C-alpha positions as CSV (number, residue, x, y, z in Angstrom):
1,M,22.0,115.0,-2.7
2,Y,23.7,112.4,-0.6
3,E,23.1,109.4,-2.8
4,A,26.4,110.0,-4.6
5,I,28.4,109.0,-1.5
6,D,26.7,105.7,-1.2
7,I,29.7,104.3,-3.0
8,F,30.3,101.4,-0.7
9,G,26.9,101.2,1.0
10,K,24.2,103.1,2.9
11,N,25.5,104.9,6.0
12,L,24.8,107.3,8.8
13,V,24.8,110.3,6.4
14,T,22.6,108.9,3.7
15,T,19.8,107.3,5.7
16,E,16.7,108.8,7.3
17,G,14.0,107.8,9.8
18,N,14.2,104.4,11.5
19,D,16.9,103.3,9.2
20,W,19.1,106.2,10.4
21,V,18.3,105.3,14.0
22,R,19.7,101.8,13.3
23,H,22.9,103.2,11.8
24,R,23.3,105.8,14.6
25,K,23.0,103.1,17.3
26,A,25.6,101.0,15.6
27,T,28.1,103.8,15.0
28,A,27.7,105.9,18.2
29,A,29.6,103.5,20.4
30,T,32.3,103.2,17.8
31,F,33.8,106.6,18.7
32,S,34.7,105.5,22.2
33,E,37.3,106.9,24.6
34,T,39.4,103.9,23.8
35,N,39.5,104.8,20.1
36,I,40.1,108.5,20.9
37,R,43.2,107.5,22.9
38,I,44.5,105.9,19.7
39,V,43.8,109.2,17.9
40,W,45.8,111.0,20.6
41,T,48.8,108.7,20.6
42,E,49.0,108.4,16.8
43,T,48.6,112.1,16.3
44,L,51.5,112.9,18.7
45,H,53.7,110.5,16.7
46,Q,52.6,111.8,13.3
47,A,52.9,115.4,14.3
48,Q,56.5,114.8,15.4
49,Q,57.3,113.3,12.0
50,V,55.8,116.5,10.4
51,A,57.9,118.7,12.7
52,R,61.1,116.8,11.7
53,S,60.4,117.1,8.0
54,W,59.5,120.8,8.3
55,I,62.2,121.9,10.8
56,G,65.0,119.5,10.0
57,T,68.0,119.1,12.3
58,G,70.9,121.5,12.5
59,H,70.0,123.5,9.4
60,A,68.5,126.9,8.7
61,P,64.7,126.8,8.5
62,E,63.3,126.0,5.1
63,T,60.1,127.3,3.6
64,V,57.2,124.9,3.8
65,V,55.7,125.5,0.4
66,N,52.5,123.5,0.9
67,A,51.7,122.7,4.5
68,W,48.2,121.9,3.3
69,E,49.4,118.7,1.6
70,D,51.3,117.6,4.7
71,M,48.3,118.2,6.9
72,K,46.3,116.0,4.6
73,T,49.0,113.3,4.9
74,L,49.0,113.6,8.7
75,S,45.2,113.3,8.8
76,L,45.2,110.4,6.4
77,H,47.8,108.6,8.6
78,V,45.9,109.2,11.8
79,I,42.5,108.1,10.5
80,S,44.1,105.1,8.8
81,R,45.5,103.9,12.1
82,A,42.6,104.8,14.3
83,G,40.0,104.0,11.7
84,F,41.3,100.8,10.1
85,G,44.4,99.7,12.1
86,R,46.7,100.4,9.3
87,K,50.0,102.2,10.3
88,M,51.5,104.6,7.7
89,V,54.9,106.1,7.8
90,W,56.7,109.2,6.6
91,P,59.7,109.0,4.2
92,G,62.8,107.9,6.1
93,E,60.8,106.6,9.1
94,T,61.3,103.0,10.1
95,P,58.0,101.1,9.6
96,S,58.7,98.5,12.3
97,L,57.1,100.9,14.9
98,S,56.4,99.6,18.3
99,G,56.4,95.9,17.5
100,S,53.1,95.3,19.2
101,S,50.4,93.1,17.9
102,V,48.5,96.1,16.7
103,D,51.3,97.3,14.4
104,A,53.0,94.2,13.3
105,G,52.5,93.3,9.6
106,I,49.9,95.9,8.8
107,N,52.1,98.7,7.3
108,G,49.8,100.7,5.1
109,D,52.6,101.7,2.7
110,A,53.4,98.1,1.6
111,I,51.8,96.4,-1.4
112,P,50.6,93.0,-0.3
113,E,50.3,90.1,-2.7
114,A,47.1,90.2,-4.8
115,H,47.2,94.0,-4.8
116,T,48.6,96.5,-7.2
117,L,48.4,99.5,-5.0
118,S,49.4,100.0,-1.3
119,F,46.6,100.6,1.2
120,K,47.7,104.3,1.4
121,A,47.9,104.8,-2.4
122,A,44.4,103.2,-2.9
123,L,42.8,105.2,-0.2
124,S,44.4,108.6,-1.0
125,T,43.6,108.2,-4.8
126,V,40.0,107.4,-4.1
127,L,39.7,110.5,-1.9
128,E,41.4,112.7,-4.5
129,N,39.1,111.5,-7.3
130,L,36.0,111.0,-5.2
131,F,33.8,113.1,-7.4
132,M,34.7,111.0,-10.4
133,V,34.2,107.7,-8.5
134,A,30.9,108.9,-7.0
135,V,29.3,110.2,-10.1
136,L,30.4,107.8,-12.8
137,P,29.3,104.1,-12.8
138,S,32.3,101.8,-12.4
139,V,31.8,100.3,-15.9
140,V,32.0,103.8,-17.4
141,L,34.9,104.8,-15.2
142,A,36.8,101.7,-16.3
143,N,36.5,102.4,-20.0
144,I,37.2,106.1,-20.2
145,P,40.4,106.7,-22.2
146,S,42.1,108.8,-19.5
147,K,45.0,108.0,-17.2
148,T,43.3,109.9,-14.3
149,A,40.1,107.9,-14.8
150,N,42.0,104.6,-15.1
151,L,43.9,105.3,-11.9
152,A,40.7,106.3,-10.1
153,Y,39.0,103.0,-11.2
154,Q,42.1,101.0,-10.2
155,A,42.1,102.7,-6.7
156,Y,38.3,102.1,-6.4
157,K,38.7,98.4,-7.0
158,E,41.8,98.2,-4.8
159,W,40.2,100.0,-1.9
160,S,37.1,97.8,-2.2
161,A,39.3,94.8,-2.0
162,Y,41.2,96.2,1.0
163,M,37.9,96.9,2.8
164,A,36.6,93.4,2.1
165,D,39.8,91.9,3.4
166,M,39.8,94.0,6.5
167,Y,36.2,93.2,7.2
168,Q,36.9,89.4,7.1
169,E,40.1,89.8,9.2
170,K,38.4,91.7,11.9
171,L,35.2,89.6,11.9
172,A,37.4,86.5,12.3
173,G,39.2,88.0,15.2
174,I,35.9,88.9,16.9
175,E,34.5,85.4,16.4
176,A,37.7,84.0,17.8
177,E,37.1,86.0,21.0
178,H,33.9,84.2,21.6
179,T,35.5,80.7,21.3
180,S,38.7,81.6,23.3
181,E,39.0,81.4,27.0
182,D,41.1,84.6,26.9
183,N,38.5,87.2,25.8
184,N,41.2,89.8,25.4
185,T,42.7,88.1,22.4
186,G,41.2,90.3,19.8
187,E,40.2,93.3,22.0
188,V,43.2,95.5,21.1
189,E,42.9,94.6,17.4
190,S,39.3,95.8,17.2
191,M,39.8,99.2,19.0
192,D,40.0,100.9,15.6
193,L,36.7,102.3,14.2
194,L,36.1,99.5,11.6
195,G,36.8,96.7,14.2
196,A,34.5,98.4,16.7
197,L,31.8,98.9,14.1
198,I,31.9,95.3,13.1
199,R,31.8,94.3,16.8
200,N,28.8,96.6,17.5
201,S,27.0,95.4,14.4
202,A,27.6,91.7,15.2
203,S,26.2,92.2,18.7
204,G,23.2,94.0,17.4
205,G,21.2,90.8,17.4
206,K,20.1,88.2,14.9
207,D,17.4,90.4,13.6
208,D,18.6,91.7,10.2
209,Q,16.5,94.8,10.7
210,K,18.7,95.7,13.7
211,A,22.2,94.7,12.7
212,L,24.1,96.4,10.0
213,S,24.9,94.4,6.9
214,K,28.5,94.0,5.7
215,R,27.8,96.6,3.0
216,E,26.4,99.0,5.5
217,V,29.4,98.5,7.8
218,L,31.8,99.3,4.9
219,G,29.6,102.2,3.8
220,N,29.9,103.8,7.3
221,A,33.7,103.0,7.5
222,F,34.2,104.9,4.2
223,I,32.1,107.9,5.5
224,F,34.3,108.1,8.6
225,M,37.3,108.5,6.3
226,F,35.6,110.8,3.8
227,G,34.2,113.1,6.5
228,G,37.3,113.3,8.7
229,H,40.1,113.5,6.3
230,E,40.3,116.9,4.5
231,T,38.0,118.7,6.9
232,T,40.4,118.2,9.9
233,A,43.5,118.8,7.7
234,S,41.9,122.1,6.6
235,T,41.3,123.2,10.1
236,M,44.9,122.5,11.2
237,Y,46.3,124.3,8.1
238,F,44.1,127.4,8.5
239,A,44.9,127.6,12.2
240,Q,48.6,127.8,11.4
241,I,48.0,130.6,8.9
242,F,45.9,132.5,11.4
243,L,48.6,132.2,14.0
244,A,51.3,133.3,11.5
245,L,49.1,136.4,10.8
246,H,48.5,137.0,14.5
247,P,51.9,136.6,16.4
248,A,50.4,137.9,19.6
249,S,47.8,135.2,19.7
250,Q,50.5,132.6,18.9
251,R,52.7,133.8,21.8
252,E,49.6,133.5,24.1
253,L,49.1,130.0,22.9
254,Q,52.7,129.1,23.5
255,A,52.5,130.6,27.0
256,D,49.7,128.1,27.8
257,L,51.8,125.3,26.4
258,D,54.7,126.3,28.5
259,A,52.5,126.3,31.6
260,Q,51.3,122.8,30.8
261,F,54.4,121.2,29.5
262,P,57.7,121.8,31.3
263,A,60.8,121.9,29.1
264,D,61.9,118.4,30.2
265,Y,58.5,116.9,29.6
266,P,58.8,114.7,26.5
267,V,55.9,114.2,24.1
268,A,56.1,110.5,24.6
269,S,54.9,111.1,28.2
270,W,51.9,113.3,27.3
271,D,48.9,111.5,28.7
272,Y,45.5,111.8,27.0
273,D,43.5,111.8,30.3
274,R,45.8,114.3,31.9
275,E,46.5,116.7,29.0
276,C,43.8,116.8,26.3
277,A,41.0,118.5,28.3
278,R,43.3,121.3,29.4
279,L,44.6,121.9,25.8
280,L,41.0,122.2,24.6
281,A,40.1,124.5,27.4
282,T,43.0,127.0,26.9
283,M,44.4,128.9,23.9
284,P,45.1,125.8,21.7
285,G,41.4,124.9,21.9
286,A,40.4,128.5,21.5
287,V,42.5,128.9,18.3
288,L,40.7,125.8,16.9
289,N,37.3,127.0,17.8
290,E,37.9,130.4,16.3
291,T,39.4,128.9,13.1
292,L,36.2,126.7,12.8
293,R,34.1,129.8,13.4
294,L,35.8,131.8,10.6
295,V,36.4,128.9,8.2
296,P,34.0,126.0,8.9
297,P,34.2,122.7,7.1
298,L,31.1,123.4,5.0
299,M,29.3,126.4,3.5
300,S,25.9,125.2,4.5
301,L,23.8,122.4,6.0
302,P,21.1,121.1,3.6
303,K,17.9,120.3,5.4
304,T,14.3,119.6,4.3
305,T,11.0,119.4,6.0
306,A,9.3,116.0,5.7
307,L,6.5,115.3,3.3
308,G,3.2,114.3,4.6
309,R,3.6,115.7,8.1
310,G,2.1,119.2,7.8
311,P,3.9,122.5,8.2
312,Q,6.8,122.6,10.6
313,P,6.9,125.5,13.1
314,L,10.2,127.5,13.3
315,D,10.9,129.9,16.1
316,L,12.6,133.1,14.8
317,N,13.4,135.3,17.8
318,G,10.0,134.7,19.4
319,R,8.1,134.8,16.1
320,T,6.7,131.5,14.9
321,V,6.7,130.8,11.1
322,Y,5.5,127.7,9.4
323,V,7.6,125.9,6.8
324,P,5.6,123.9,4.3
325,P,6.2,120.1,3.9
326,G,9.0,119.2,1.4
327,T,10.7,122.6,1.6
328,R,14.4,122.7,1.3
329,V,16.2,124.9,3.8
330,N,20.0,125.6,3.7
331,V,21.5,126.7,6.9
332,V,24.4,129.1,5.9
333,I,27.1,128.3,8.5
334,P,29.4,131.4,8.0
335,A,26.4,133.7,8.5
336,A,25.4,132.0,11.7
337,H,29.1,132.2,12.9
338,R,29.2,136.0,12.3
339,N,25.7,137.0,13.4
340,P,26.0,140.0,15.8
341,N,22.8,139.0,17.5
342,Y,24.5,135.9,19.0
343,W,28.2,136.8,19.3
344,P,29.5,139.2,21.9
345,G,31.8,142.1,21.1
346,P,31.7,144.9,18.5
347,E,30.2,143.9,15.2
348,E,33.3,144.9,13.2
349,E,35.3,142.3,15.1
350,L,33.0,139.4,14.0
351,H,35.1,138.9,10.9
352,A,38.4,139.1,12.7
353,F,40.5,136.3,14.2
354,R,40.0,136.7,18.0
355,P,40.5,133.3,19.8
356,Q,40.4,135.2,23.1
357,R,36.6,135.5,22.6
358,W,36.4,131.8,23.6
359,L,38.2,132.5,26.9
360,L,35.8,135.2,28.2
361,D,35.3,133.2,31.4
362,G,39.0,132.6,31.9
363,A,41.2,129.7,30.6
364,S,40.7,127.1,33.2
365,A,40.7,123.3,33.0
366,D,37.8,123.4,35.5
367,H,35.4,124.1,32.6
368,K,31.9,123.1,31.8
369,Q,31.5,120.8,28.9
370,A,29.4,121.9,25.9
371,G,28.5,118.4,24.7
372,D,31.9,116.9,24.0
373,L,33.3,120.3,23.1
374,P,35.0,121.6,26.3
375,I,35.2,125.4,26.0
376,P,35.0,128.2,28.6
377,F,32.8,130.3,26.4
378,R,29.6,128.6,25.1
379,P,27.7,130.1,22.1
380,C,24.0,129.9,22.2
381,K,22.2,127.0,20.4
382,G,22.4,127.3,16.6
383,A,25.1,130.0,16.6
384,Y,28.1,127.6,16.2
385,L,27.7,124.8,13.7
386,P,31.1,123.5,12.4
387,F,29.9,120.0,13.4
388,S,26.2,120.7,12.8
389,E,24.0,120.3,15.8
390,G,21.3,118.2,17.3
391,R,20.6,114.5,16.5
392,R,22.4,114.7,13.2
393,A,25.6,116.4,14.6
394,C,28.9,115.0,13.3
395,I,29.7,111.8,15.2
396,G,33.4,112.3,14.7
397,R,33.8,115.8,16.2
398,R,35.8,114.5,19.3
399,F,38.1,112.6,17.0
400,A,38.8,115.8,14.9
401,L,39.3,118.1,17.9
402,V,41.7,115.8,19.6
403,E,43.7,115.3,16.4
404,A,43.9,119.0,15.7
405,V,44.7,120.2,19.2
406,A,47.5,117.5,19.7
407,T,49.0,118.6,16.3
408,L,49.1,122.3,17.2
409,A,50.6,121.5,20.6
410,V,53.5,119.4,19.1
411,L,54.3,121.8,16.3
412,L,54.2,125.0,18.4
413,R,55.7,123.9,21.7
414,H,59.3,124.7,20.7
415,H,58.7,126.5,17.4
416,S,56.8,129.4,15.9
417,V,55.0,129.5,12.6
418,E,55.7,132.6,10.4
419,L,54.7,133.7,6.9
420,A,57.5,133.0,4.4
421,V,58.5,136.2,2.5
422,D,60.5,134.4,-0.1
423,D,58.7,136.1,-3.0
424,L,59.9,139.5,-1.8
425,A,63.2,139.0,0.0
426,T,65.9,136.3,0.6
427,D,66.9,135.3,4.1
428,E,70.1,137.4,3.8
429,E,68.1,140.4,2.8
430,V,65.7,140.1,5.7
431,E,68.6,139.8,8.1
432,K,69.9,143.2,6.9
433,M,66.5,144.9,7.1
434,G,65.5,147.3,9.9
435,H,62.2,147.1,11.7
436,A,60.3,149.3,9.3
437,Q,61.5,147.3,6.2
438,R,60.6,144.0,7.8
439,A,57.2,145.4,8.7
440,E,56.6,146.4,5.1
441,V,57.7,143.1,3.6
442,W,55.6,141.2,6.2
443,E,52.5,143.3,5.5
444,L,52.7,142.7,1.7
445,T,53.0,139.0,2.4
446,A,50.2,139.1,4.9
447,A,47.9,140.8,2.4
448,K,48.3,137.8,0.1
449,A,47.6,135.4,2.9
450,R,44.5,137.3,3.9
451,Y,43.3,137.3,0.3
452,M,43.7,133.5,0.1
453,M,41.8,133.1,3.3
454,S,38.9,135.2,2.1
455,E,38.8,134.8,-1.7
456,G,41.0,131.8,-2.4
457,L,38.8,129.0,-0.9
458,S,36.5,126.7,-2.7
459,T,33.0,127.4,-1.5
460,L,31.4,123.9,-1.5
461,S,33.7,122.8,1.3
462,F,36.3,125.3,2.4
463,K,39.6,124.1,1.0
464,P,42.5,126.2,-0.2
465,R,42.9,126.7,-3.9
466,D,46.4,128.1,-3.4
467,S,49.0,127.5,-0.7
468,V,50.4,130.0,1.8
469,P,54.1,129.4,2.2
470,L,55.1,129.1,5.9
471,R,58.3,128.9,8.0
472,F,58.7,127.0,11.3
473,V,61.5,128.6,13.3
474,E,62.8,128.0,16.8
475,R,61.2,130.2,19.4
476,G,63.3,133.2,20.0
477,S,64.4,133.3,16.3
478,E,61.2,134.9,14.9
479,R,61.8,137.6,12.4
480,F,58.5,139.4,12.5
481,Y,57.4,140.3,16.0
482,Q,56.0,143.8,15.2
483,Q,52.4,142.8,14.3
């Protein structure tokens, strides 16, 4: 099943046995706290750019027609910077950035010589046409008389060239460190995932059976991008819809933000070590956990028992069953997340958005850590699988959680997200409505949003087929408080 995503080389997802152990060892140290700090800093910057584009300055709020696309852009920008060291900017943003050695000359929106697409265009086009690129041989893709296929092939070639260039640049920087008296020369440059992966692979030893090859390094780099782009964007988008549908939970989240960030505490001063754990342990983290419970990144986890090893025992509530060798087993994630045997509370609430369930022991920063997922309430093993579990659990879960919680904090610190009722009433008409009329308009709009969240999602990986229009308004200017 996974062979199709070996587009650029074998990787952590597509290997098994000892080969997987080799990949895991090389990639595990890549997602370090140093890299996660880059995720934090870049997300804060990118989320502020999103807020400016959604909220504007000095104008009446405008409807955000497709927040999903903007969340994908934000996620693409974050993983481009933290994953590959390429900075991307929003329309109207100055690309000069900080002027540091990390950001100088590596703007992902520019088209360098010898390229026909920018780094951003090549990457986003490959991701948008991944099925076509993965399934069709490049020689076939190149000769299909279709503009979409031609663009997909062009992006595939361009992205391959970009990755080859980046590999050589970062490898040269790492090699220069070893010959320089100042060993910090290339340290900052290689804090991104690709640089760290090359460094880890290069230090794996001269034994080719231990170190990752260039193609394997690039294969893993692509999987980092593939696995962390739309999945994180979806979670951030769905969380905003859930909060728009549940204003009381949104106000509780904002109360926690108020307690953590005084009004005169600028985003530029938010410190990862001081702020992130508390965000994940209070309502912002609870909202993300509940969103991932109701709408996980995948429908199921495909597994199989090994051939030639005999039946594999499986414990089912104290009863042992034996699964024959070579048997395929799909773990259905939404079913696990809604199983009344493992989740507290009335069964009828298991399908409802209740982020407070994650705060059963109180919202305190003095929490126990469940792996690298700091939450006051800890589900039992096997009941919560948005990042899988065990040895094959998603290696980028910390990356995704930090990006998502930082985005929510920036967007909702001074503003509220509401459902846009444009299809039913203009702003002027809403202003003239009484409480009952507003409640009726809101409920009709909410019914459409609920339908999209239950019936309007693709089922292979949960992505929206249709958008839910949203509004971001200053706190205190909300129009629909009654729900």
